N, C-alpha and C positions, 0 to 999 in steps of 0.2 A: 459558499460559492461552489460551485460545481468542478470537478476535476476531470479534465479529457486528456486521456494517455492514447497514443496513435502507437500503432503496432504494424508492420509490414508483414503481409501474407505472400506466399510463394506455394506454387504448386497446386492442386486441386481444395476444394473447398470441404471435400468430405470430412477431412480431419478437424476442421474448428468446428463444422456442426456436431461432430461426436462429443467433441469436447464441451460444446455449450449446451448439448439437450439429453446427455448420458444420464442415466438413472431418475429420469423425470426431475431433474432440478429446475428444468424451465420454469419461471412463474408465468411467463406468457412471451408471446410471439407477435412480431408483426413482418410484414413483407411489403414492399413496393415495387412497381414494375415487373413482379412475378407472377405467373398465370393469369391475373386480374388487375386491371389499372385500378386499384383503390387497395387501402390498408386492409388486411386481414390481421384480425385480432384472436388471440385466444385467451381465454380468463379461466383461472381455476376452475372446475367442476361445470363447464360450458363447452357444448359441442363447437367445433369450429373444421373449417377445411383444411386437411392436412396437404402440407405444401412440400415438394422436394428440393427446398430451395438450391440446397448445394448442386443438385444434378442439373437444375436448369442454369445456374451461374457456369458451371463446366461446360455444358453445351453453348451458350452463348460465346465465351470465350474462343473456343473452339472453331465457330462458325465465323466469328470477326477476326480471328488471327491474333489475338492478343495474347497467346499462350507462348508465342515465340520466344526467343531471349532476345533481348535488345542491347545493340552495341558489345556482344560478346559476354553480357551479364544475364542471370536467371531472371525473366520475367517477373515482375511484381504483380501477382494475380489478382490478389484483392487488398483492400485496405480495412482493417479492424480497429474500432475506435472502442474506448469504454468510457462511459461517461458515469461518474461518482457523484453524487449529490452530498453536499455537507450534511453531514449528522444533524447539525444543529439547525436544518430547514425542517426535519421533520416530514421530508416530503413522502408522499404515498405511491403506488404504483400506477395510479391512474394519472396523477400528476407528471409523473416522469415519463409515462408513455406520451402523453401531450409535447413535452419538451423534447423528447427524443426524436420524434415523428417530426416535428414542425423542423428542427434543426437539419435533419436528413433531407427534408424536401427542399430546404434553402440551398443546400450544398451540393444535393446529389440526385437533383431531380431527374436527370436523364440517365441514370444508372440503375441496376438492380440492387436492391438493399432489404437485408434481414436484420432484423433487431430481435435480440432474444434476451430477456430479462430475468435477472438472479438476485437473490438476498441470503446467498451463502456466505454470511459473516455473522459474526456473534451477535451484532446488535439487530439483524434482521433487516438492514437498510437496504432498499431495492437498487439496483445499479444496471445499466443497460450495454450489452455487447451490439454493436453495429457494426456488420459486416457490408462493404461496398464493392461490388464488382468491378475490375479494371476496364471492362468496355463500355464507351460511351453510346448508348443506344441511338442518337441520333445522328453522331458524326462517325462511328466507328472507330474512333481515336481511343488510345489507352487513357486512363484515368491520368491525369497531371493535376497536383495541388501547386500553384502558382505562390500562394503567400499561405504557408501552413498557420502562420498566426492568427490569420483572420477566422480561422475554425474555432478557435479558443476564445476570440474576441466575442464573435456573435452569440457564442454559447453563453457566456456571461451576460450580455445583453439581453437574450432572451430568459436567462433567469431571473432577472430583474422585473424585466415585464410581467413576469408570474408570481411576484411578490417573492421571491426567492432572493438571497444573497448571490452577489456577484462580485468580481474585481471590477475597478473602474478600468475603462479603456479610453479615457481622455488622456491626451499626450500633455504632459506638462511643459512649461516653458524650459526652453536650452538652459542647462546649467543646473537644473533641478534633479535631485538624486533618483528621481523617478520618471526620468524621462523615457526611460523604456520599460512598458507594462510588466512584460514577460520574466520570469527567472531564468535562470541558466539551464535549469533542470528540473522537469517536475516529477523525479525520482524521488521517493521517501527518503532513501540512503543512496547518496550518490559516490561511486567508486571511481576515482581518475585512472589513466592507464598506468601511470607510475606506481599509483598503492595497489592497483591489482596485480602488478608483476612484483611486489614486495611480499604480497600476501602468499602467492603461488610458492615464492623461493621461502618463505616461512621466516622473512626477517623483521624487524621492527619498523611500523610504520608509526611515526610520531603524528600523523592525519588521524590514523585509526585511534590511537591514543587519547587524541582530543575528543573525537567524535563519542568516544566511548563516555568519557567524562562529562560532557555535555548532556548525552541519553541520560544518564543517571541524575544529573541535577535537573532535568526540565521534567522526569518522570516521578520527582520526590516534592515537586515543589507546586503550590497553588497559585502565587503570585510572582511577578516579575522580582520582588525583593528578595523573596525566599529562593528563587532562581538565583539570583546574584551571589548570594550567601553561600548556598550549595557549590558554585562555581569556586567560590575563593577558598572554601575548604579542601576542595578536592584539586586544588593547585591548577586554577585556569583563570586568567584575566580576560575582562569582555570589555570593549570599548568601540564607539560608533565607527564605522568606515569612513574614507573621506568623500568630502563634499560632490566632489568629481567624479565618484563611483557611479556606474551604470544603475545600480539598485541600493537603495538606502537598506543597509543591513549591519549587522554587528561583526566585529573581528574577535575571534577566539585565538588566545596565546598560552603556551606554557609559562607559567609565572617563574620558574625557574631557567626558562630558554626563550624569552620573549621573541627571538628572530624566529622560533617556529610558531608561525600565526597563519589560520585561514579563516575564510568568512564563512558565516552561517551557513549559505546555500551552496558553498562548495561541498559541505559536509552532506547535503541532502535537502530537498524541498522543507521537510519539516523541520529543519534548523534554523531557518532564515528567521529573520527578526519579525517580519510580518507574521508568520506562521505561528511563530512562538509566543508572540502577543496575542493572535487571536487565541491560543490555546489557553492562556491565562486567563481571558477575558470570559471563555464560557466556563458556565457553573458546573455543567458535567463532564469537565475534561478528567480524565483518568487520573486517579492518584491512589498508590497502596494504602491499606490503613496505618494509623499513625504509627503503630508498635514496630510495622513491618517496614514502614520507610525510615524509620530511626535505625534499626539493624541493619538497614542497605546501605544508609550514609555512613555507618560506624565502619561494616565492611568495606565499603568502597574507599575510605579515607585510610583504611588500614593497607589497601593494596597499594593506595598511591605511596605510603610511606614506605613500603616494603620493594617497590618499583615492581610489583605483580602484574604486570600486564595482562598475562593470560587470565587469571582471577578476575579482575576488572573488567576486560573484553566478555567473560563469561557472565559476570553479574549483569551487565550492562545488556547483553542479549536476552538473559531471562526477566528482565524488566521490561524490555521492549515487546516481549512475547505477550507478559502480563497485561500490558497496554493495549495491544492490538486485540488481546479475545477478552477484555474487561474481567480479569481474573484478581480478585481480593483476598482468597481463601483456598485451603486444600480442597474444600468440596467444589468450590468454581471449577478447578482443574478438571476434576471427575464429570461435573456436569458438560464442558465442553468438550472432552473427548468422549463420552457418551453420545452426542449430539453428532459428531464426525462419524462414529461407530456405526450408527443407525443409518447414516447417508453412504454408508461404504467407502469413507475417505480416510481409511487408516493408513494406505501409503501417501499421502499428501505432505507436502511439507509442513503445513500448520498444525497435524497431528503428530509429527516428529519432535518439532521445536515444542510444543505443549508436552510431550513426554520427557524431554530434556530438562524444561524448566521447573517441572513438577519434581523432579529429581533431585534438581539441585536444591529448591526451595526447601525440599523435606531433610536432605543432608545438611544443611546448614541451618535449620531451625527457623527460617524466614517468615514462615506463614504458618496460621492455625486453621483447625476447622471453623465452620461459622458459629459453633457454640464456645469457642475459645480453647477446644484442646490443642495442645502444643503440637508440632512435627515429631519430636520424639517419640510422644504417645502413641503416634500413628505408626512409626517404625516398630514400636514393641507389637502392637496390635497386629501387625503384619498388614498395615494398609487397608483394613477393613473396608473403607468408604469407598475404594477404588474398585474397578471391574478385574475381574481373573486376568484378563488380557493386557491391561495397564501395569497390573503388578510383575506379570510374567516379564514384562518389556523393560521396566525399570530395574527388575533384578539383572538382567542380561547385562545391561549396560553398566550396572554397578561391579560385575564381575570382569567386564571388559577394563574398566578402570583399574581394577586392582591388579588385572594381568600386566597393564600398562606400566604402573608403579614398579612392580617386581623387575 
């Protein structure tokens, strides 16, 4: 199923255009209701008409007066939607463009629209950024989405019509667990207000504790049975939620303190029962090598026994990074980092996370090189497999940790 993420935009559109098109990262571009009354596409290596869509959008808002604040609040000047296909669908760029344009035409036919396509993820899966200006060209009114859920529902319908996977939009009977089709949040990891305040103050969050353990269990398990076994070893119980609940989900709780319990989707979209079961059903879902998985489980169990939440959280974050970038060996780390370096993304959050994860995996001996060389040997060789810049950054982080220990 495709995932739809909505982001409110404020101010001019030059910033979002720079972000989407910098460094020639755009695979293709489509525009609607901008200079021409037709879609303007650009394919790699093909000539196309260059459209200053940000300038046009800014001029349109100025002409229609939709830049002005509304009821004392800053104007929402544009809507930014991200359409991310399901990796299991194997969608190509042409199919994604058809889906994205059809969806935009259905919902925003009277608005200026620019769509920019990327594949800046390790699996090279294309996704679409849809930017919609806030002025209705027919009425002159601001863009108002009265039923946001309909945007996602119709995207799922259109995806299924194209032979892709999609969530069911059929409303079950009253009393059914799934009578409401949408989850509470589409964020992969969801932090509530109380948890964010605890994190800022440096206190203990039992919700974060449960999330870290569940993340470790899911990323080291191929089946639901293995997942439940891993949860039990990590001190987490799991059970179905109430039949009266708005969504069919699992409830996770600390085994030694059953009153501290939270539903999967409260932890984040990827922790919900449906997404977890979908993950276990996919043959290509990420899981580390058997030796690495065993060491991770052993280290996690030790952290739980010692009540070392800091190490447990760090181990969980490292494993989530490995899953995101499909890292199974030290050489995979180097390849992903080299790719980001070539793209000029050394200041990105992904690059920082990869550096930290590689440092931890090397320090704890959790991974080997492709040929089976242990991480310890990598340290003795001076990390010959990685680039000079990666080695320098790892060394600096190690020195920083040592200074902190002292």
